[in-house]
C-alpha positions, 0 to 999 in steps of 0.5 A: 492476476491480482489477489482478489480474483477467482483465478488467483484464489481457486487456481494459482494460490492452491497450486503454488501452496501445494507445490511449495509444501510438497517440495523438499525444503532446499527447493522451496525457494525455487518453487516460490520464485518460479510461481512468482515469475508465472504470476508476473507473466500472467499479468504482464508477460511483455514486461517480464524481460524488463523486470528480469533485467532489473534483477540482473542489473541490480544483482551485478551492481551490488557485487561490484559495489561490495567488491570495489576497493576504492570509495570513488569506485563504490560511489560510481557504481552506486550512482550508476545503479540509482541512475539506471533504476530511476531512468526506467521509472522515468521513461515508463511513468513520466516520458509520455510515451503512451505505453502501458505502465509495467505492473509494480514498477515503482515498487520493484524499483524502490526495492532495488534502490534500497538494496544497492544503497544499503550495500553501499553504506554497508548496512547489508551484505551483497547477495551472492546468489542470483536466485535468492536476490531474484526472490527478494525482488520477484516474490509475488505477495509483494511484487506489484504493490508492496509493502516495500521491504528492505533487503537487510530485513529479509535476507536472513529469512530468504536463506533460512526460515521455518514454516510453522503451522501456527504461522500458516494459520495466522497468515491465512487468517490475515489473508482472508481479512484483507480479502474481505476489506477489499471485496466487501468494503472497498469495492461497494464504496468505490462504486459510489465514489466512481459515480460521484467523481464522474459527475461534472462540477455543474451537476454536483450537490454539496451532500453528493460531494461529501458522500463521494469523498467519504466513500473514496476515503474509505475505499482507498484505505480498505483497498490498499490496506486490504492488499497489504493484509493479503500480502503480509498474510501470504508471506507469513504462510511461506514463512516470512515475517515482515513489518506492518504497513498500516496502523489505523491512519484515520485515528491520527491527531495530526498529518505527521501522525497520519504518515506514521500510520499510512503506507508505513513502508513507503514513508520509511523509504522516503525518510531513509533514502531521501529525507535523511540524505537531504539533511533531515532535521539537521541544520536550520528549521528552514532547511528541514521544512524545505526537505519535507516539501521536497520529499512530499513533492517526490512522493506525489510524483511517485504516484503519477505524472500529473499536477494533481499528484504533485499538488497532493504531495505539496498539500501534505508537505505544507501541512507538515511544515505548518505543524512543525512551525508550531501548530502541533503545540495547539493540536496537543491542547485541543483534544478530540478536535485534533482528530477532526483536523487530521481527518479533514486535512487527509480527506481534502488531499484525497480530492486531489488524489482522486480527481483527474485534473485541476479544474475537476478538483477545483469544482469538487472543492467548491461543491464541498464548501457549499458552492454547488450548482447541481439539482438535488432532484436529478442526483439525490443522495438517497439513490446512492445510499441504498441499504447495502451501501449504508451498511458498508459505509458504517462497517467501513467507519467502524473498521477504520477504528482500532476496535479489532485491536480491543477485541483481540486483546479481549480474545487473548484474555478470554482464550485461557486453556480449558475455558468455555470462553476460549471455545466460544471466541474461537468458534465465533472467529472461525465462523466470521472468517468463513463468512468473510471468505464465502461472501468475498468468493461469491462476489468475485465469482459473480464478476462485476466491479473489482478495481485495484487502485494501486495496481499500476503504481 
């Protein structure tokens, strides 16, 4: 069960919201926890004991770390926790056992590791309520695909928070926008990308390869940022406030800036728990470059046990080293060309991320560079670029730019009490949200193509 599905939208979410707000305030966490267990069991019941075991294991270790008097004992408990969490991740993702990957294992494992490390370093207090800690790990809005939330940033909200009407309205609006990004933009473009990337290299043409890459570049952004929007919106509806996870990454002027804007919670996790612990930027420049490369190799492996993911991580690590070695000074002087450089570097990396093998990636790069052997008459670009796809592609390009932020600022200025402009803006916004919600619901009810790229990460 995922957010962009009829059963979630028309059954699970309404029932959960009704039960949550009908319940007395002291029971609301219990209702949300029960709903989260049902959510996970619906999608992957056979691994419910695994995730519950992870909750119990990390809860117990956190108490042991907090209660240990000797530094060596605290360190041993931390090592056991990190080793235990990584062992489960390694077995399921990289052991090649041919078994299905538990939903969201990377995300709930990273939540658990951040918790025990923060308790060890006394950045956060160990939780003494198993139910509250279980809610931190299992809360369904962020359970299967993030964002990755540090315990110290949400602990106080789990214990005490206020659910306000304005927060619920903001969350509902954010959820609908995320749903629209996923269903109305990512899905149609994903269909085109799937067709193109499924072609053998010998049948690709250069225009076709570029179309497929452009569609995938927008698909992965609108799919994942749309999920993040829905998760952040849902959390706000239940009274939680969490940080943003995307900040228009495709307007970046460098790869370094891209990683400050893309999947921000994952970037912060690797910075806080890997890069800094390797030494960060301390020491020689060569050591800092080494640390960057290690972080991005691990980031690639986190996404999957494939050489394409490893090289994708190495690709970004190499660009970051190049920029730190002095190229960033040139980027600061070339103005708009820096945007083109960052976009080209990012899109080039997406080829590795999307392709299933290195030979496929090599063939795709060749086609992008003009060394294509496909017959333009056999697979004409016009066949894929129908009016719906063309319109969606244009909407995706515009939506990847911060136009909404500009319009939002104008909306705030226009929304003066008693002003006609305020009523017009509010009415237009309601109509737009209603159209997005109805359009997305209609497409979901009709069935068809509806993948989720990060579903099993």
